[in-house]
N, C-alpha and C positions, 0 to 999 in steps of 0.2 A: 431711666430712673425718673420717677415723678418728683417734681419740686414744688414747694409751697412758697408763695411770695410772702415776704415779710409784711406784717400789718402796717398800715399807715401810721405815722407818728401823731396824726391829728384825729380827734374825734369828730362826730358828725356836726356838732355845733360850730367848731372851728372851720371845717370844710365848707359849711353852708355860707359863711361870711367870705371866705376866700373865693368861693364861686361867684359871688356878686361882683367881684373885681376881675373875674377871668383869670385868677391866679392859682386855682386849685392844683393844677399839675406842677407848676413851678414851685409852689410852697411844699408840695410833697417831696420834691427833690431836695429842696433846701433843708426841710425838717429832718430828713434821714441823715444829713451831714452834721447838723449843728446841735440836735437834741441827743444827748448822750445818757447812757445808764450808769455813768460814773462821773466823778469830778476830775477835770484836767488839773494838772499841777498848779497852773496859775490861779484857778478858782480856789483850790485848797489853800494856797498861800494868802489869797485875798481875804477869805473868811476869817483866817487866823489873826489878821491885823485889825479887825473891826472892833470898835467899842460898843456897837449896838447892831441889831438886825431887826428887820420887819418880819413878822410871822403871821401866818394864816392858819386857822383851825376851825373845826366844825363841832358845835356843841351837841349834846345827846339828843336835842330836839331837831337836829338837822339844819341849824342856822349857822352860817359862817360868821367869823369874827376876825378882824385884823388888829394887830397890836404891835408894839415895839418892846423889845427886851434889851437890856444893857448889861455890860460887865467889863471887866478889865480885858484889854486885847489878849486873845488866847482863850477866852471863855468859849469860843467856837474854834474847833480845830479838827483836822482830818487825818486820822492815823493811817488811812488807806483810801484809795480812790472811791470805794463804794460806801464809805462811812463818814458822817460828820458828827462829832461829839459836841454835846450841848451841856456845858456846866452851868445849869440854871436852876435856881430853886423854884418850887411851886409858888404861884402868886394868886391867892384866892380872890383878891380884889379885881383881878383881870378876868372878864367874862370869857376870853379865849382860852383860859387855863382849863376849863371844863372839857375842852376838846384835845387835851394833851395827855391823855392816859396811854398806858402801854398798848401798843397795837394801833393807835390812831394815825390816820394820814394827816400830815401837816405840810405847809409850804414855807419857804424862807426866801426873802429877798435881802441879799447883802448889797448895801449901797453906801458909797462915800459921797456925801454932799459937797465936800470941798474939792473933789476931783471929777465928779459926775460918773464915776465907775459904778457899774451894778451888774450883779449876776444872780440868777435864780436857781433854786434847787427844791425838789420836793421828794417825798418818800414816806416811809413808815417810821413812827417814833417807837423806840424801845426804852423801857424804864426797868433796869435790873434791880434786884433787891439791894445790891451794894454798888456804889459808884455812880457816875453821871449818866444821864440819858444820852442816847445816840440815835441818829437818823440813818436808816438804810436807804441809800439813794435810789430813786426810781428814774428821775429826770434831772438833768443839769444843763443849763444853757445861759449864754450871755445876752445882754441887752445893750442897745445903743444909748448914748448919753443925752438924747433929746429931752427938752422940756424940764430939765433938772435945774432948780435955782441953787446957785452956789451958796454954801453956808459953812462957817467954821464952827467946830464943836469944842466945848470945854466942860469940865466936871463941875458939879454943883450938888447941894443936898437934895434929897428926895423925901417926900412925905406920903404920897399915894393915898389921898383921901378920896374915897369913892362916893358918888352920888348917882342914883338912878333917876332919870328924868321921865315924866309922863309925855313930854313933848319938847321940841326944841325951844329953849328960852332965848332971851335977848343976847346973852353971852355966846350961846351956841350959834345963833344966827350971825353974829359979828365974826366969829372965828371962821365959819364956812364961807361967808361972803368975801372975806379978805384973804382967803387961802390961795397960795400959789402952788401948794403941794398937798396931796393926801395919798393914802394907800388903800387898796381895795383887795379883799380876799373873796375868792369864788371857788367852786369845786365842781367836779364831774364824777358821776357814778357809772359812766359808760365803761364796761370792763371792770377794773378795780378803781377804787376811789383815788382821785388826784386832786390835791388842794393847791391852788395857785394864789400868790399874793404879789401885787404889782404896784408900781408908782404911777401916779397921774399928776401932771403939772401943766401950768400955763400962767398967763398973766393974772394977777389978783382980780377976782370977779369971774373967772372962767367957769366956776360952778354957780349955777343959777338956782336961787331959792324960789319956790312957788308958794302961793298962799295956803295950799293944802298941806304944807310941811314936807313935800317931796323936793328932791333936787334933780336938776337936769345937767348932765355932763356931756360935753362934746367929745367925740373920739377922734383925735388927731391922727394924721397919717404916721404910721410907724413901721414896724417890721412885718406886719401882716400875719403875725402868729395868731392873733385874735383869741388868746388863751382866756382873757377875762370875759369878753363879750360872748365867746363860744360857750363858756360855762353858763353864762346867764341865759342863753337861748335854751339850754337843756333843762335847767331847773328854776330859773327866775329868782335866784337868791344872791345876796351879796352882803359883805360886811365892810364898812368903811371906818378908817381912823384918820382924824384930823389932829395935827400936832400944834400946840401952842409952843413954838420953838423958843420963845423968850422965857417961858415958865417951866418947860418940861412937862406940860400937862397934856392929857389925851382926851379926845372926844370920840368915843367908839359907838358905832351904830350898826345894827343888823336888821335886815328887812328884805323887801322884795325889789327886784330889778327887772326892767323891761327894756329890751333893745329896740331902737327905732332906726330904720333904714330908709333913706330917701335917695334913690339913685346910688351915687358913690359917696354920699354923706351919711355919717353914722353918729348917733348919740345914744344915751341911755338915761332912763328915769329911775330914780331910787326913792322908795317910800320906807322910812325907818319904822320899825315896830318895837325895837328896844333901843334905848339910848343910855349910855353910861359915861359919866364924866369923872375923870381921875386927876385931881389937882396935884401937880408936881409929882407925877407918877415916875418920872425918869431922873436919874442922877446926872443929867446932861442938860446943857443949854446950847443954843445955836445963834450965831449972828449972821445975818444975811450980808453977802458981799456982791450981790448982783440983783 
């Protein structure tokens, strides 16, 4: 009887970067074990206890956006391993909201900054005429706790005052230059669309600003999935969100991204094309503990 091998869990962009480290075969084996088409029970329980999640979406112009959405714990819950329910209202102030229509592909990162736990899931968003939206799970996998700055979260009022900027101003420069944490959304259209959103962290100043308004980000050694950089290799686009943790404000950027490889060292350069600042967008505040 003829047999057909299962497809690789990685697309060509991810495999290209794994190949530069001589890790393509090993990562193929690992990916088939850890990337699931369902949510394990511990991931389902984890998302249900979160007061916020990071989300990635792609707007109708094909530009990715990263954002944070908050709610009472339980606003995300999983009625079965293939489904994640999202009890979230539409937020027109959020540029990512334009990529959250029925049938759109989105990505979520569940992260607890006070424990450094994080898990990722992506799939297709469904918005029924009645009731909350839900995600049909395409991929679910865990992440290690590296480079996450410990922060304690508390509730606070939100205002969500939106301002679109023509370029990075002094306040945006200061937020980026002092950041120890940001989040990045990317996507792939190889096969069916997959949207990924991930955490990036380091010592304050690890994101370098250039005079032309671009930012340079080092890629530290991690799990070698290369979901973010692999997507950038395929379409050269990214969406970033920097959080003012003390004010609950968001700086959201969408633009072009270029992967830079020098031997076994990797970095990427991002040039923003749209910039949105949302003052006190979130009903949460965080205090750093490390």
